[in-house]
C-alpha positions in Angstrom: 75.7 -6.0 47.9 73.2 -7.3 45.9 72.8 -7.0 42.1 70.5 -4.7 42.0 71.0 -2.7 45.0 70.0 0.9 44.3 72.8 2.8 42.7 73.6 4.6 39.3 76.9 5.0 37.4 77.4 7.0 34.3 80.3 5.9 32.5 81.1 6.2 28.4 83.0 8.1 26.3 81.0 11.2 25.3 81.8 13.4 23.0 79.4 16.9 23.5 76.9 17.4 25.0 72.7 16.7 24.9 72.4 17.6 21.6 69.2 19.9 20.9 65.6 18.2 19.1 64.1 21.8 18.9 61.1 20.6 16.1 61.3 21.4 12.9 58.6 21.3 10.3 60.1 22.0 6.5 62.3 19.7 4.7 65.9 18.5 5.6 68.3 19.3 3.5 72.4 17.7 4.5 74.6 20.0 3.9 77.9 18.4 2.3 81.5 19.3 2.5 83.1 20.6 -0.8 85.4 17.8 -1.1 83.1 14.4 -1.6 84.4 11.5 0.7 83.8 8.4 0.2 81.0 8.3 1.9 79.2 10.8 4.3 80.7 11.7 7.7 83.7 9.3 7.2 85.9 9.2 10.0 89.2 10.8 9.7 90.8 10.3 13.2 90.8 8.2 16.1 87.0 8.2 16.9 84.3 7.5 15.7 80.6 8.8 16.8 77.6 7.2 17.2 74.1 8.8 17.9 72.4 7.8 20.6 68.3 9.4 20.0 66.3 8.5 22.5 62.8 10.2 25.0 64.1 11.9 27.8 60.8 13.3 27.7 57.6 13.0 26.9 55.1 9.3 27.6 58.3 6.8 26.9 60.8 8.8 28.4 61.7 5.5 31.0 62.1 3.8 28.2 64.5 6.2 26.5 66.6 6.4 30.1 66.7 2.7 30.1 67.7 2.5 26.1 70.7 5.1 26.7 72.5 3.5 29.9 71.8 0.3 27.7 73.6 2.6 24.7 76.5 3.7 27.5 77.3 0.0 28.4 77.6 -1.4 24.8 79.9 2.0 24.6 82.6 0.3 27.0 82.4 -2.6 25.7 82.8 -1.6 22.4 85.8 -0.1 23.7 87.0 -2.9 26.4 85.9 -1.4 29.4 84.0 -3.3 31.5 83.4 -7.2 31.5 82.8 -7.8 27.9 78.3 -8.0 28.8 77.9 -9.7 25.3 80.8 -9.1 23.2 81.6 -13.3 25.4 77.9 -14.6 24.5 77.7 -13.5 20.6 78.6 -15.6 17.7 80.2 -13.9 16.2 84.3 -12.7 17.6 85.3 -10.3 14.9 85.0 -6.9 17.4 87.8 -7.9 19.7 86.4 -5.0 22.2 89.4 -2.7 21.1 86.7 -0.3 19.3 85.3 -0.6 15.4 88.0 -0.8 12.6 90.9 0.8 15.7 89.3 3.3 16.6 87.6 4.1 19.7 83.8 4.9 19.7 82.6 8.4 21.5 78.9 9.0 21.2 76.3 12.2 21.2 72.9 11.6 22.5 69.3 13.4 21.7 66.2 13.9 23.1 63.3 12.8 20.9 60.4 13.8 22.9 58.5 11.0 21.4 57.2 13.5 18.5 58.5 12.8 15.1 59.6 16.4 14.1 61.5 16.3 17.3 63.0 13.4 16.4 64.6 13.9 13.0 65.5 17.4 13.8 67.5 15.7 16.6 68.5 13.3 14.4 69.7 15.4 11.4 71.7 18.3 14.0 73.5 15.3 15.1 74.4 13.9 11.5 75.4 17.1 10.6 77.3 19.0 13.5 78.8 16.5 15.0 79.1 13.9 12.6 77.4 10.3 13.6 78.0 7.7 11.3 75.1 5.7 12.5 71.6 6.7 14.0 69.8 4.8 16.9 66.9 4.4 19.6 63.5 5.7 19.8 60.5 4.1 21.9 58.4 4.7 19.2 57.0 3.6 15.5 56.2 7.3 14.6 59.6 8.6 15.2 61.5 5.2 13.9 59.4 5.7 11.0 60.2 9.3 10.1 64.6 9.3 11.7 64.8 6.2 9.4 63.6 8.0 6.5 65.3 11.0 7.8 68.9 8.8 7.9 67.4 6.9 4.4 67.9 10.9 2.7 71.4 11.5 4.7 73.0 8.5 3.6 73.9 7.4 7.3 72.2 3.8 9.1 69.6 3.7 11.2 69.2 1.0 14.1 66.0 0.8 14.5 65.0 1.0 18.6 62.2 0.3 20.3 59.4 0.3 17.5 57.0 -2.9 16.6 54.6 -1.4 13.9 55.0 -3.5 11.1 55.1 -0.9 9.3 58.9 -0.2 10.3 60.0 -2.7 7.6 57.3 -3.2 6.3 55.8 -0.6 3.7 57.9 2.3 5.6 61.1 0.3 5.9 64.3 1.6 3.4 68.1 -0.1 3.0 69.7 2.3 5.0 67.1 1.2 7.8 67.4 -2.2 10.0 65.7 -3.3 13.1 66.2 -6.2 16.3 62.8 -6.1 17.9 60.2 -7.8 16.5 56.8 -6.2 15.3 52.8 -6.9 16.0 52.4 -9.4 12.8 54.6 -11.7 15.8 53.0 -10.5 18.5 49.2 -11.3 17.4 50.6 -15.0 15.8 52.5 -16.1 19.9 49.8 -14.3 21.5 46.5 -15.3 20.2 47.0 -19.0 20.8 47.3 -18.5 24.0 44.3 -16.3 24.6 42.8 -19.1 22.7 43.9 -21.5 25.8 43.1 -19.3 28.7 39.8 -17.5 27.6 38.5 -19.5 24.7 37.2 -18.8 21.6 33.8 -17.4 22.0 34.8 -13.5 23.6 33.9 -10.0 22.5 36.7 -7.4 22.7 36.7 -3.9 23.0 39.8 -2.2 22.1 41.5 0.7 23.6 44.0 2.0 20.7 47.0 4.8 20.7 46.4 6.4 17.6 49.3 6.2 15.4 51.6 4.0 13.9 51.9 1.5 16.1 48.7 1.3 17.9 46.7 1.1 14.7 50.0 -1.8 13.9 48.7 -3.1 17.2 45.7 -2.9 17.0 45.0 -4.5 13.4 47.5 -7.7 14.1 45.3 -8.6 17.5 42.2 -8.5 15.6 43.5 -10.7 12.4 44.2 -13.5 15.1 42.0 -13.2 17.3 38.6 -13.4 14.9 40.5 -16.4 13.1 40.1 -17.9 16.8 35.8 -16.9 16.4 36.6 -13.8 18.6 34.2 -10.5 17.7 35.5 -7.0 17.9 32.5 -4.1 19.7 33.9 -0.9 18.6 38.3 -0.4 18.0 38.6 3.2 19.5 41.4 5.5 19.3 42.9 7.6 22.0 45.9 10.6 22.2 49.7 9.5 22.6 49.9 11.2 26.4 46.1 11.2 27.6 47.4 10.6 31.0 43.4 10.3 32.2 41.4 7.8 30.3 38.2 7.7 31.9 36.1 8.6 29.1 37.2 5.9 27.5 37.2 3.4 30.2 33.7 4.4 30.3 31.5 3.0 27.8 33.3 -0.6 27.9 31.1 -0.9 30.8 28.5 -0.6 28.6 29.4 -2.3 25.8 29.1 -5.8 25.5 32.5 -7.1 25.6 34.6 -9.4 27.9 37.9 -8.3 27.0 39.9 -5.4 26.8 43.0 -4.9 24.3 45.2 -2.6 25.5 46.7 -1.5 22.6 48.6 1.4 24.6 52.2 1.4 25.9 54.3 3.2 28.2 53.0 5.6 31.0 49.4 5.4 28.4 49.4 1.5 29.5 50.8 2.4 33.4 47.4 5.0 33.5 45.1 3.7 31.3 45.1 0.0 32.6 45.2 1.5 36.0 41.9 3.1 35.7 40.2 0.2 33.8 41.3 -1.5 37.4 40.0 1.2 39.2 36.8 1.3 37.5 36.3 -2.3 38.4 36.6 -4.2 35.1 38.4 -7.0 36.4 35.7 -8.0 38.6 33.1 -7.6 36.0 31.0 -10.7 34.5 30.2 -10.3 31.7 28.7 -13.0 29.1 29.0 -15.1 31.9 32.6 -15.2 32.2 35.3 -13.4 33.9 35.8 -10.4 31.6 39.8 -10.2 30.8 41.8 -7.3 30.4 45.9 -8.2 27.8 48.3 -5.5 26.6 49.5 -6.8 23.9 53.2 -5.3 24.0 54.7 -5.4 28.1 58.0 -4.2 28.7 59.1 -4.8 32.8 59.2 -0.4 33.4 55.2 -1.1 32.4 54.7 -3.6 35.0 56.4 -2.1 37.6 54.2 1.0 37.0 51.0 -0.3 37.1 51.9 -2.8 40.0 49.5 -5.5 41.2 47.1 -4.3 38.4 49.1 -6.2 36.1 48.9 -9.5 38.2 47.5 -12.4 35.8 47.5 -10.4 32.6 49.1 -11.6 29.3 50.7 -10.3 26.7 54.0 -10.4 24.6 57.3 -9.4 25.7 60.8 -8.7 22.9 63.2 -10.3 26.0 62.9 -10.0 29.9 65.4 -10.2 32.5 64.7 -14.1 33.5 66.2 -15.8 30.4 68.7 -18.3 31.5 70.7 -18.1 28.2 74.1 -17.2 28.9 73.8 -14.3 26.9 70.5 -12.8 29.0 72.8 -13.9 31.5 75.8 -11.9 31.0 73.8 -8.9 30.2 71.5 -8.8 33.0 75.4 -9.3 34.9 76.9 -5.9 33.4 73.6 -3.7 33.8 72.9 -5.1 36.4 76.7 -4.2 37.7 76.9 -1.1 36.3 73.2 0.3 37.5 72.0 -1.5 40.6 68.9 -3.3 38.6 67.4 -5.6 35.5 67.7 -4.3 32.3 64.3 -3.7 30.5 63.5 -4.7 26.9 63.9 -2.1 25.6 67.2 -1.2 27.3 69.0 -4.9 25.5 67.5 -4.2 22.0 69.2 -0.9 21.9 72.0 -2.8 23.4 71.9 -5.6 21.3 71.6 -2.6 18.2 75.4 -1.1 19.1 77.0 -4.1 19.4 75.7 -5.5 16.2 76.1 -2.3 14.2 79.9 -2.7 15.8 79.9 -6.0 15.2 79.3 -5.4 10.7 80.9 -2.5 10.6 84.8 -4.7 12.0 83.4 -7.6 9.6 82.7 -5.5 6.6 86.3 -3.0 7.5 84.5 0.2 6.9 81.7 2.1 8.0 80.4 2.5 4.7 76.9 2.0 4.4 76.3 0.3 2.1 79.2 -1.8 3.0 77.4 -2.2 6.4 74.4 -3.3 4.9 75.9 -6.5 3.1 77.5 -7.2 6.1 74.1 -6.8 8.1 71.9 -8.3 5.3 70.9 -12.2 6.3 73.8 -12.0 9.6 72.8 -15.5 11.5 74.0 -14.7 14.6 73.6 -16.4 18.3 74.3 -15.5 22.2 72.5 -12.0 22.1 69.4 -13.3 24.0 66.1 -15.3 22.1 67.5 -18.1 21.0 69.1 -18.2 17.1 68.7 -14.9 14.5 68.7 -13.5 11.3 68.6 -10.4 9.5 66.4 -11.3 6.9 67.6 -9.2 3.9 64.8 -8.9 2.2 63.1 -6.4 4.7 66.0 -5.8 7.4 63.8 -7.5 9.9 64.7 -9.5 12.7 63.1 -13.2 13.5 63.9 -15.0 16.9 61.6 -16.3 19.7 58.6 -14.2 20.8 57.8 -14.4 24.2 54.3 -14.1 26.2 54.6 -13.4 29.4 51.8 -12.4 32.4 52.0 -10.7 35.6 53.0 -12.5 38.3 50.8 -13.2 41.0 53.4 -13.7 43.9 56.4 -11.3 42.9 59.2 -12.0 44.5 60.7 -8.5 44.5 59.7 -5.0 43.0 61.5 -5.9 39.5 60.1 -10.0 39.3 56.9 -8.3 38.2 56.7 -10.7 34.8 56.7 -14.4 34.2 57.1 -16.2 31.1 54.6 -18.4 29.9 55.3 -18.9 26.6 58.3 -19.0 24.0 57.1 -18.7 21.2 59.8 -20.6 18.4 60.0 -18.3 15.5 59.0 -20.6 12.7 56.1 -19.8 14.7 56.0 -15.6 13.9 57.8 -15.6 10.9 56.1 -14.2 7.6 56.9 -13.9 4.5 58.4 -11.2 3.2 56.4 -9.6 1.2 53.1 -10.0 3.3 53.8 -6.2 4.8 53.9 -4.5 1.4 56.8 -1.8 1.1 60.4 -1.7 -1.0 63.9 -1.4 0.3 64.8 0.7 -2.4 68.6 1.6 -2.8 71.2 1.9 0.3 72.5 5.3 0.5 76.3 6.4 1.4 75.0 9.7 1.4 78.0 11.8 -0.8 
């Protein structure tokens, strides 16, 4: 049987059913018990509850499904089920496969719907009704920023999932929030030199940008680094999340004088906008004496798979890829493939790692108290989880590690083999001063 046969497995310990995610726009007020605990939702029994808040519907639902698969696998490994995955390669050896601090891990899930209000309502319910000690997940920076703020207010740790906007660990960073995923500043620093080498310095770009915090951040970073090279920007047009039909936005590109289209889109939006751009003949055009180029700054294997042959030769960045040959990546790909029949996406990787990093920090701290966990995570240096040596920088709770530049594979060997890594950008090239993106962490909140 192939490692990536079409099979699906549901494992792990699920405490309750899916959490409802009705939207709520009024301010949240957290209900405390009559007798104050040392910290909010301090576990008193034989188990501890994690809250997995992912997009199960909406434009980023494919990423959300893979995140949930990864979280379930992480719980299995933390509890001592399966082959242990990255616990075997993780440089920290605090976790022994017998739970965390003597307690088995259970979990509840919620649907963010790729909407900030729904995500906050879902997270609030998991904290208040289900006793979640930690919230993690999300595939939208708008959602991540909203839930991170909620967790800061409530007094639980938020381990951000797939969030790429600078703001998550920039102007909107919080003491109770931590991000393993890279950001748009890092994408710009990694991708621009590759674009220069392949397309030169005399280029004119047209940006189509998802109209929310991630899109704005991505557009700004690509402009910053390409304009330093000499590129010009013909236009930057905002598009609604989940637009579906992008033809009205692509038509003006044909007469704009631009010779590069930058698609600051993600998930199904990127699949649709790229497919329609190719259908409009942009890849076959010559403008200003140059072959027209398309750039997708943030890639994922799931997106590339969805867009099919339209991604061939198109450059972008990614946080991790299943073809990496380090021991941690190989261990994760093997475990995930055995459980689900196909390789994991970067969304799955970052969420799996975030669950392990949180559990490990609790174990090293000997406590689930947020402020104790914070101290264990701040400045934590680790290896064995893909992308080489990594550090959770204390000043902004942003992880720093190598960043991958990829392009759509010209001759894929399978439906999963759609991206190739063209450059592993070292951490030193993408690291920036802690105060560059603004914001203040503030103080840790234990919620009691």
